[in-house]
C-alpha positions as CSV (number, residue, x, y, z in Angstrom):
1,X,89.4,42.7,60.5
2,X,92.2,44.4,62.7
3,X,92.8,47.9,63.6
4,X,96.2,49.4,62.9
5,X,97.4,53.0,62.9
6,X,99.1,55.0,60.8
7,X,100.4,58.8,60.3
8,X,99.8,61.1,57.5
9,X,100.9,64.3,57.0
10,X,98.2,66.7,57.8
11,X,97.9,68.4,54.1
12,X,97.1,64.9,53.0
13,X,94.8,63.5,55.5
14,X,91.6,64.4,53.9
15,X,92.8,62.8,50.4
16,X,94.0,59.6,52.4
17,X,90.7,58.8,53.9
18,X,88.6,60.1,50.8
19,X,90.7,58.3,48.4
20,X,93.0,55.5,50.0
21,X,96.6,55.1,50.8
22,X,97.7,53.1,47.3
23,X,100.7,50.9,48.0
24,X,103.2,51.9,45.1
25,X,103.1,55.5,46.5
26,X,103.2,55.0,50.3
27,X,105.0,51.9,50.8
28,X,108.3,52.8,52.7
29,X,110.2,49.4,52.6
30,X,110.6,46.2,50.6
31,X,110.9,42.9,53.0
32,X,111.0,39.5,52.1
33,X,107.9,37.4,53.5
34,X,107.6,33.6,52.5
35,X,110.3,33.7,49.9
36,X,108.7,36.9,48.2
37,X,109.7,40.0,48.1
38,X,106.8,42.7,49.0
39,X,106.5,46.4,49.3
40,X,105.0,47.6,52.4
41,X,103.5,50.1,54.4
42,X,104.5,50.5,57.8
43,X,102.0,51.1,60.5
44,X,101.6,51.2,64.3
45,X,99.7,48.6,66.5
46,X,99.3,51.5,68.7
47,X,99.0,55.1,68.1
48,X,101.3,55.9,70.8
49,X,104.2,53.9,69.7
50,X,105.5,57.2,67.6
51,X,104.9,60.0,70.5
52,X,106.5,62.5,68.1
53,X,103.9,61.9,65.3
54,X,101.4,61.3,68.2
55,X,101.8,65.3,69.5
56,X,102.8,66.8,66.2
57,X,100.7,69.1,64.3
58,X,102.0,68.7,61.0
59,X,100.9,64.7,61.2
60,X,97.3,63.1,61.5
61,X,96.8,59.7,62.7
62,X,94.4,57.6,60.8
63,X,93.1,54.3,61.6
64,X,93.3,51.3,59.0
65,X,90.5,48.5,59.3
66,X,92.6,45.7,57.3
67,X,92.3,41.9,56.4
68,X,94.8,40.3,58.6
69,X,96.1,38.1,55.6
70,X,98.0,41.2,54.1
71,X,99.2,42.5,57.6
72,X,102.1,41.1,59.2
73,X,104.4,42.2,62.1
74,X,108.1,42.6,62.9
75,X,110.3,44.5,65.3
76,X,111.3,48.1,63.6
77,X,114.3,48.4,66.1
78,X,115.7,45.0,64.4
79,X,115.0,46.9,61.1
80,X,116.6,50.2,62.3
81,X,119.8,48.3,63.6
82,X,119.7,46.0,60.5
83,X,120.2,49.1,58.3
84,X,123.7,48.8,59.7
85,X,124.4,45.4,60.9
86,X,123.5,42.5,58.1
87,X,123.3,39.9,60.6
88,X,120.9,41.7,62.5
89,X,118.7,42.4,59.3
90,X,118.6,38.6,58.8
91,X,117.2,38.4,62.4
92,X,114.6,41.2,61.4
93,X,113.5,39.3,58.0
94,X,113.3,35.8,59.9
95,X,111.2,37.2,62.7
96,X,108.5,38.4,60.5
97,X,105.1,37.1,61.5
98,X,101.4,37.2,60.3
99,X,99.6,39.4,62.5
100,X,97.3,36.7,63.6
101,X,100.4,35.0,65.3
102,X,101.8,37.9,67.1
103,X,101.9,38.2,70.8
104,X,101.5,41.7,72.0
105,X,104.7,42.3,73.9
106,X,106.9,40.1,72.2
107,X,108.8,42.9,69.9
108,X,109.9,46.0,71.8
109,X,108.6,48.2,68.9
110,X,106.1,46.3,67.0
111,X,105.4,47.4,63.2
112,X,102.4,46.2,61.0
113,X,103.5,45.5,57.7
114,X,100.5,46.3,55.6
115,X,101.1,44.8,51.8
116,X,98.2,45.9,49.9
117,X,96.5,49.4,49.1
118,X,94.2,50.5,51.7
119,X,91.1,51.6,50.1
120,X,89.4,54.9,51.7
121,X,86.4,53.0,53.0
122,X,88.8,51.2,55.4
123,X,90.2,54.5,56.9
124,X,89.4,57.1,59.2
125,X,90.8,59.6,61.4
126,X,91.4,58.7,64.9
127,X,89.6,60.3,67.6
128,X,92.1,60.4,70.6
129,X,89.4,60.8,73.3
130,X,86.5,58.5,71.7
131,X,87.9,55.9,69.7
132,X,88.6,52.2,70.4
133,X,90.4,52.0,73.5
134,X,94.0,50.3,73.0
135,X,94.9,47.7,75.6
136,X,98.4,48.9,76.7
137,X,99.5,52.6,77.0
138,X,102.7,51.9,74.5
139,X,104.6,48.7,73.1
140,X,107.8,49.2,74.5
141,X,106.6,49.7,78.1
142,X,104.6,46.6,77.7
143,X,107.6,44.8,76.1
144,X,110.0,45.7,79.2
145,X,107.6,44.7,81.7
146,X,106.8,41.3,80.1
147,X,110.8,40.7,80.3
148,X,111.0,42.0,83.9
149,X,108.3,39.8,85.0
150,X,109.3,36.7,83.3
151,X,112.7,36.9,85.2
152,X,110.8,37.6,88.5
153,X,108.5,34.5,88.2
154,X,111.9,32.5,87.4
155,X,114.2,34.6,90.2
156,X,112.9,35.9,93.3
157,X,116.1,37.9,93.8
158,X,115.7,39.5,90.2
159,X,114.6,43.1,91.4
160,X,117.7,43.2,93.8
161,X,120.0,42.1,90.8
162,X,118.6,44.8,88.8
163,X,119.2,47.7,91.4
164,X,122.5,46.5,92.3
165,X,123.8,46.4,89.0
166,X,122.2,50.0,88.2
167,X,123.9,51.3,91.7
168,X,127.1,49.7,90.4
169,X,126.9,51.5,87.2
170,X,125.9,55.0,89.5
171,X,129.5,54.2,91.4
172,X,131.3,53.6,88.5
173,X,130.1,57.5,87.5
174,X,131.5,58.5,91.0
175,X,127.7,59.4,91.9
176,X,127.0,56.8,94.4
177,X,129.6,55.0,97.1
178,X,129.2,51.4,97.8
179,X,129.8,49.4,101.1
180,X,129.7,45.9,101.1
181,X,130.0,43.1,104.2
182,X,132.8,40.6,104.4
183,X,130.4,37.8,103.3
184,X,129.1,39.8,100.1
185,X,125.8,39.1,100.9
186,X,124.5,42.7,101.5
187,X,125.8,46.1,99.7
188,X,125.0,49.6,101.0
189,X,124.7,52.1,98.0
190,X,125.3,55.9,99.0
191,X,123.9,58.9,96.9
192,X,126.3,60.9,97.4
193,X,124.3,64.0,96.4
194,X,121.3,63.4,98.6
195,X,123.2,61.5,101.4
196,X,120.2,58.6,101.3
197,X,121.5,55.1,101.5
198,X,119.6,52.1,99.9
199,X,120.6,48.5,101.0
200,X,120.6,45.8,98.2
201,X,120.9,42.2,98.6
202,X,124.2,41.1,96.6
203,X,122.8,38.7,93.6
204,X,124.0,35.2,93.1
205,X,124.9,35.2,89.5
206,X,125.7,31.5,89.4
207,X,121.8,30.9,89.6
208,X,121.0,32.5,86.2
């Protein structure tokens, strides 16, 4: 069994826990999986992946315990962009994977596509203090950190590269000043507001 999370309107949570979530009523999207169109309830791998509802008084989070055969994972951000850009929706559809094959941190905002009705026996209210601990704070943080760590392992100057182009963007906005040595190896960025200076090595982008 796998554990995923779903937000239910507070006035319907008692009925959901007692009677379950019927797919025909609660589904929110239809996707093509293995050539078949399936109705899906979009749940989360981490309850904090929707902080607005996590903190809301009008929604309650329930934990679903499900057989993995009825669960797939996709990137919700790809779906949102894909509603306007068909090419991205194609990417979304192609990258749907069975939950057993999903690697945590692979998608920025993973959603669990539940393709079956969930009976009440497999639904319980999430106790934020006493329930099963999640392995990471939220999926977006894990996703971004994984990318950064991968590039750090491949390129020893990656941290300098990130800071260099970040500060360059602030120079363009007029918030920083930039001073660079003649050989182009060191840049000094000065925060106009605080007067603080930051010394950054100029990245060699030919290595990337």
